[in-house]
C-alpha positions in Angstrom: 6.5 -0.8 23.1 5.1 -2.7 26.3 8.3 -2.7 27.7 8.5 0.8 27.7 4.9 1.8 28.5 5.7 1.9 32.6 9.1 3.4 32.2 9.5 7.3 33.4 10.5 9.5 29.8 13.7 10.7 30.1 13.5 12.8 27.2 13.0 16.5 27.7 13.2 19.3 25.3 16.7 17.9 23.8 17.0 16.5 20.6 15.1 13.3 20.3 17.9 10.6 19.0 17.2 9.5 15.4 17.1 5.7 16.5 14.2 6.5 19.0 12.2 8.3 16.4 10.0 5.3 15.8 6.6 6.5 16.0 4.0 7.1 12.8 2.0 9.7 11.7 -1.1 7.5 12.4 0.3 7.5 16.3 0.1 11.6 15.7 -3.6 11.2 14.8 -4.3 8.8 18.0 -3.0 11.2 20.4 -4.3 14.6 18.8 -8.0 12.5 18.0 -7.7 10.7 21.2 -7.1 14.1 23.1 -10.2 15.3 22.1 -12.6 12.4 22.0 -13.8 13.6 25.5 -15.7 15.5 27.8 -13.7 18.7 27.3 -14.8 18.8 23.9 -18.6 17.6 23.8 -18.6 20.8 26.6 -16.9 23.2 23.9 -19.9 21.5 21.4 -22.8 22.4 23.9 -21.7 26.0 24.0 -23.4 26.8 20.7 -26.6 26.0 22.2 -25.9 27.6 25.5 -25.4 30.8 23.6 -29.0 30.6 21.8 -28.5 29.1 18.3 -30.9 26.9 16.7 -29.5 23.2 16.3 -28.7 23.3 12.5 -27.3 26.6 13.0 -25.0 25.2 15.8 -24.0 22.1 13.7 -22.9 25.2 10.7 -20.7 26.8 13.1 -19.2 23.6 14.6 -18.3 22.5 11.6 -17.2 26.0 10.4 -15.1 26.2 13.2 -14.0 22.8 12.6 -12.8 23.0 9.3 -10.9 26.3 9.2 -9.5 25.3 12.5 -7.8 22.1 10.8 -6.3 23.4 8.0 -4.8 26.1 10.5 -3.3 23.3 12.4 -2.3 20.6 9.9 1.5 22.4 9.6 2.0 22.8 12.9 3.0 18.6 12.5 5.8 19.8 9.9 8.2 21.0 12.3 9.4 18.9 14.8 10.3 15.2 13.1 13.3 17.9 11.4 14.1 19.3 14.7 13.4 16.5 16.7 12.4 18.8 19.6 8.9 20.3 20.4 7.1 23.5 18.5 8.0 26.0 21.1 11.5 24.9 21.0 11.5 24.8 17.0 9.8 28.2 17.0 13.3 29.6 17.7 14.6 29.2 14.3 11.6 32.2 13.3 11.4 34.2 16.9 15.2 33.7 18.1 16.0 30.7 20.8 15.4 33.8 23.4 12.4 35.1 21.7 10.7 31.6 21.4 9.5 31.6 25.2 6.2 32.9 23.3 5.6 29.2 22.6 6.0 28.3 26.0 3.6 31.2 26.8 0.8 29.9 24.8 1.6 26.4 25.7 1.3 27.5 29.6 -2.1 29.3 28.5 -3.4 26.5 26.7 -2.7 23.9 29.1 -3.9 25.3 31.9 -7.3 25.6 30.4 -8.0 22.6 28.8 -6.8 20.3 31.7 -8.7 22.1 34.2 -11.7 22.1 31.5 -11.0 18.0 31.0 -10.9 17.7 35.3 -13.7 20.1 35.7 -16.0 18.2 33.2 -15.0 14.8 33.9 -15.2 15.3 37.5 -19.3 17.0 37.3 -20.0 13.7 34.8 -18.8 11.3 37.7 -20.7 13.0 40.6 -23.6 13.3 38.9 -23.7 9.9 37.2 -23.1 8.6 40.4 -25.8 10.9 42.4 -27.9 9.2 39.4 -26.9 5.5 40.3 -26.8 5.6 43.8 -29.7 8.6 44.5 -26.5 9.7 46.5 -26.1 13.5 46.3 -22.5 14.9 47.4 -22.4 18.0 46.4 -19.4 20.3 46.4 -17.5 17.9 48.4 -18.1 14.8 46.0 -17.1 17.2 43.3 -14.0 18.2 44.6 -12.9 14.6 45.6 -13.5 13.4 42.0 -11.6 16.4 40.6 -8.4 15.5 43.1 -8.8 11.8 41.7 -8.7 13.2 38.1 -5.9 15.7 38.5 -3.6 13.0 40.2 -4.6 10.5 37.6 -3.5 12.9 34.7 -0.6 14.0 36.6 0.5 10.6 36.9 0.3 9.9 32.7 2.3 12.8 32.5 4.7 12.0 34.3 5.8 8.6 33.2 5.7 10.0 30.1 4.9 10.0 26.1 4.5 5.9 25.6 2.2 6.0 28.5 0.3 8.6 26.8 0.3 6.9 23.5 -1.5 3.9 25.6 -4.4 6.1 27.2 -5.2 7.6 23.9 -5.0 4.4 21.9 -8.2 3.3 24.7 -9.6 6.4 24.7 -10.1 6.6 20.9 -12.5 3.1 20.7 -13.9 3.5 24.2 -15.0 7.0 24.0 -16.3 6.6 20.2 -18.0 3.6 21.3 -19.4 5.3 23.6 -20.9 8.5 22.3 -22.0 6.5 19.2 -24.1 4.2 22.2 -25.6 7.3 22.8 -27.9 7.1 19.8 -29.8 4.8 21.1 -29.6 6.4 24.6 -30.9 9.5 23.8 -32.8 9.0 19.9 -36.2 8.8 21.4 -36.2 12.2 22.1 -33.9 14.2 20.0 -35.5 16.8 18.0 -33.6 18.4 15.0 -36.1 21.0 14.7 -34.8 22.9 17.9 -35.1 26.6 17.3 -32.9 27.6 20.2 -33.4 29.3 23.3 -34.7 32.7 21.8 -32.0 34.6 23.6 -28.8 35.5 21.7 -25.2 35.7 23.7 -24.3 38.9 21.8 -28.0 40.3 21.0 -28.4 39.1 17.8 -27.7 36.2 15.3 -24.5 36.8 13.3 -22.4 38.0 16.1 -23.7 35.0 18.5 -22.9 32.4 15.3 -19.6 33.8 14.8 -19.1 33.8 18.6 -19.8 29.9 18.6 -17.7 29.4 15.3 -14.5 30.9 17.1 -15.2 29.0 20.4 -15.4 25.8 18.3 -12.0 26.9 16.5 -10.0 27.2 20.0 -10.0 23.7 20.3 -7.8 22.9 16.7 -5.5 25.9 17.5 -4.9 24.9 21.2 -3.2 22.1 19.5 -0.7 24.1 17.7 1.7 24.8 20.1 1.4 20.6 21.2 1.5 19.0 18.0 5.5 18.7 17.9 5.8 16.9 21.8 4.7 13.9 20.0 5.5 14.2 16.4 9.3 14.5 17.2 9.3 11.0 17.7 8.4 10.6 14.2 11.2 10.2 12.0 11.6 13.0 9.1 11.4 10.3 6.5 7.4 9.9 6.4 5.5 12.5 3.6 4.8 15.6 4.3 1.5 14.5 3.2 1.0 11.7 5.8 2.3 14.8 8.7 -0.3 17.2 6.9 -3.2 14.2 6.9 -2.8 13.0 10.6 -3.7 16.4 12.5 -6.6 17.1 9.7 -8.0 14.1 9.6 -7.8 14.1 13.4 -9.9 17.2 14.3 -12.4 16.4 11.6 -13.2 13.3 13.4 -13.7 15.2 17.0 -17.2 16.1 15.1 -18.5 13.4 16.5 -18.2 14.7 20.5 -18.8 17.8 19.1 -21.9 16.6 17.7 -22.8 14.9 20.6 -22.5 18.0 22.5 -24.7 20.1 20.4 -27.3 17.2 20.2 -27.3 16.2 24.1 -27.7 20.3 24.9 -30.9 20.4 22.8 -32.0 18.2 25.2 -31.3 19.6 28.9 -33.2 22.3 30.3 -30.7 24.2 31.0 -27.8 24.1 28.5 -25.7 26.2 30.3 -25.9 23.8 33.2 -24.9 21.1 31.0 -23.5 18.1 33.0 -26.1 18.1 36.1 -29.1 18.4 32.5 -27.3 15.5 30.8 -27.0 13.0 34.3 -30.9 14.0 34.5 -32.2 12.8 31.2 -29.8 10.0 30.8 -31.2 6.5 30.7 -29.8 4.7 33.8 -28.1 2.2 32.0 -25.9 5.0 30.0 -25.0 6.2 33.7 -21.7 3.9 33.6 -20.7 4.0 30.1 -20.9 7.8 31.0 -18.5 7.7 33.8 -16.2 5.4 31.2 -16.3 8.5 29.2 -15.5 10.7 31.8 -12.8 9.3 33.5 -11.2 7.9 30.1 -11.3 11.4 28.0 -10.3 13.7 31.0 -7.0 12.0 31.5 -6.9 11.8 27.8 -7.3 15.8 27.3 -5.7 16.4 30.0 -2.8 14.6 29.5 -2.3 15.9 25.7 -2.1 19.5 27.4 -0.1 19.1 30.5 2.4 17.0 29.2 4.2 19.4 26.5 4.1 22.3 29.3 6.3 20.5 31.4 8.9 19.8 28.7 8.9 23.5 28.1 9.2 24.9 31.5 11.9 22.4 32.5 14.0 24.2 29.5 13.0 27.9 30.3 13.9 27.1 34.2 17.0 24.8 34.1 16.7 23.7 37.4 13.8 21.6 37.4 13.5 18.5 35.5 10.2 17.4 33.6 9.1 15.5 36.0 9.2 18.8 38.6 7.6 21.0 35.8 4.8 18.9 35.4 4.0 18.8 39.0 4.2 22.9 39.1 1.9 23.2 36.2 -0.1 21.0 37.2 -0.5 22.4 40.9 -1.4 26.0 39.2 -4.2 24.1 36.9 -5.7 22.7 40.0 -6.3 25.6 41.9 -7.8 27.3 38.6 -9.9 24.4 38.6 -11.2 24.8 42.3 -11.6 28.9 41.8 -13.2 28.7 38.4 -15.7 26.1 39.8 -16.5 27.1 43.1 -15.7 31.1 43.1 -16.4 32.5 39.3 -19.0 31.4 36.1 -16.5 28.8 34.9 -18.1 28.6 31.2 -17.3 32.6 30.8 -13.9 31.9 32.2 -13.6 29.0 29.8 -14.9 31.2 26.8 -12.7 33.8 27.9 -9.3 31.8 28.0 -10.9 30.4 24.5 -10.4 33.7 22.9 -7.5 34.2 24.2 -6.0 30.9 23.5 -7.4 31.9 19.7 -6.2 35.5 19.1 -2.6 34.5 20.9 -1.8 31.4 19.0 -3.3 31.7 15.4 -1.0 34.7 14.7 2.2 32.9 16.2 1.3 29.5 14.1 0.8 31.9 10.7 4.2 33.6 11.1 5.8 29.9 11.9 4.4 28.6 8.7 5.5 31.4 6.4 9.1 31.1 8.4 8.9 27.3 6.8 8.1 27.8 3.5 10.7 30.8 3.4 13.3 28.0 4.8 12.4 25.7 3.2 11.9 23.3 5.8 15.8 23.6 6.6 16.6 24.1 10.1 19.9 23.6 12.7 18.7 21.1 15.3 21.7 22.0 17.7 21.5 26.1 17.2 17.9 25.6 18.2 19.3 24.4 21.6 21.8 27.5 22.3 19.1 29.2 25.3 18.0 25.6 26.5 21.9 24.8 27.6 22.3 28.2 28.5 24.7 29.3 25.6 24.6 32.2 23.6 25.0 32.4 19.8 24.3 30.3 17.0 22.4 31.3 13.6 19.5 32.0 15.8 20.7 34.3 17.8 19.5 37.4 15.8 19.4 40.3 18.4 20.0 39.4 21.9 18.3 36.3 21.3 15.1 37.5 19.2 13.8 38.0 16.2 12.5 41.5 16.3 11.0 40.8 12.6 8.7 37.4 14.1 8.0 39.6 17.1 6.7 43.1 15.3 4.6 40.9 13.5 2.7 38.8 16.3 2.4 41.6 18.9 0.2 43.7 16.6 -1.7 40.6 15.2 -2.6 39.9 18.4 -3.6 43.1 19.9 -5.3 44.0 16.4 -7.3 40.6 17.5 -8.2 41.8 21.3 -9.4 44.7 20.2 -11.5 43.7 17.7 -13.1 40.8 19.8 -16.3 40.8 20.8 -17.3 38.1 23.8 -19.2 37.9 26.7 -16.2 38.3 28.6 -13.6 40.2 26.4 -14.6 43.0 24.2 -12.6 45.3 22.6 -13.2 48.8 21.4 -13.1 48.5 17.9 -16.2 45.3 18.5 -18.4 47.0 16.9 -17.0 48.1 13.2 -18.8 45.4 11.5 -21.9 45.7 13.6 -20.9 43.7 16.4 -19.6 40.6 14.1 -16.1 39.6 15.7 -13.5 40.0 13.2 -10.9 39.3 15.4 -9.7 36.1 13.5 -9.7 37.6 10.1 -8.0 40.4 11.6 -4.8 38.8 13.5 -4.4 36.7 10.7 -4.4 38.9 7.9 -2.0 40.8 9.6 0.3 38.1 10.9 0.3 37.2 7.0 1.2 40.1 5.6 3.5 42.2 8.3 6.0 39.1 8.5 7.0 38.5 4.8 6.7 42.1 4.3 9.5 43.0 7.5 11.6 39.8 6.3 11.6 41.2 2.8 12.2 44.9 3.9 15.1 43.9 6.2 16.3 40.4 5.1 17.1 37.8 7.9 20.8 36.9 8.4 21.6 34.3 5.2 22.8 32.0 7.8 19.4 30.7 9.2 19.0 29.9 5.5 20.3 26.9 3.8 22.9 27.5 0.9 20.2 27.0 -2.1 17.5 28.9 0.2 19.9 31.7 0.7 20.4 32.1 -3.1 16.4 32.2 -3.7 15.8 34.3 -0.9 18.3 37.0 -2.2 
């Protein structure tokens, strides 16, 4: 392993050679947990308090969001060991080898959002801690420099690739966990679990705001759906499905640590909407350096896990771009979003809007993939999944001009109906008040996809060649 860490990864989305599938489910756990055991997740943990909830209401919303999201996420680890490629390309078996670009779009949406969050919060934490340590207020200039340095470091790790990312996340898991637990000493004397909330709910009343908080938290595990295959493709298919399901599920449950850190400390700051500034102001001086460490390493961890996979996808959609070139392009676009979002727009509102889009666009895509996995009984033709990437046509996943209209006809209405029912500060659909302001968007989008796709495949059966012979007999 050590000899390969500093080698630039050569593999794109072509199938990983079986002899190089040397990772294990616990490596998947490290990457999934390390990518979320960071300041970006801490920030998401502060939002239920910023929305006006009490401490215990925020805890309940967070636990609900994490557990539901982890249950939806876990099956997405099953595809890549079989297809030896990422989940976006694997989705070609169900959406068609051209229709799989839906997965690439979702990957891009998620990558820009979470790369931006990681760089933004890490840069602000570094700037705030530096001010606390040295009394130097660098203002926007210092923050801009911090953003740039963290973004460059993240891009370097992504360019080196999977092995380097695995090393960074191994460090992030241990160090991030230790520093957050050390926060018990730093803030334990002032924390009060009886915190009753700010008195003003983001959506005017308790239940709509509580649902908003749960959905915002749920965006974190859902965001990994498009990326699990980036790492699981290095795991051989001989590992049990139970271990593959357990790795991402337990990784998300473990994120209750950074979520809990965010909830607890948000109750202490003067303005939860300005959390980073407030946290550095109340932190003991001795805790400022550990905060910088968790901000830097956490920023690298979250940024790399989200940005790496999008570089893979875009190098396949635009063959002229190598994985490295595609990573640089997406990274540059993300940096632009960071500066515009932080210095021009309301960053917290922007995060909430993107989190809503991620949940409502990605969750029905994941449901269709899972149903397809069951229908196909885990059978995939590795070579035919690569047809579009290699500039060819045909194969068992070509369907109609490369698109499986059944999957698209389930995904599009599910996403649209979810958006119509959404009730968030920045995204409010015309049907947002059908349950008294309670956001039903996730329930609607999941149920629509779960009903529409199997119904369409029953009424209009998919070509027999997409099934293995024994599966085709069962499905007929």
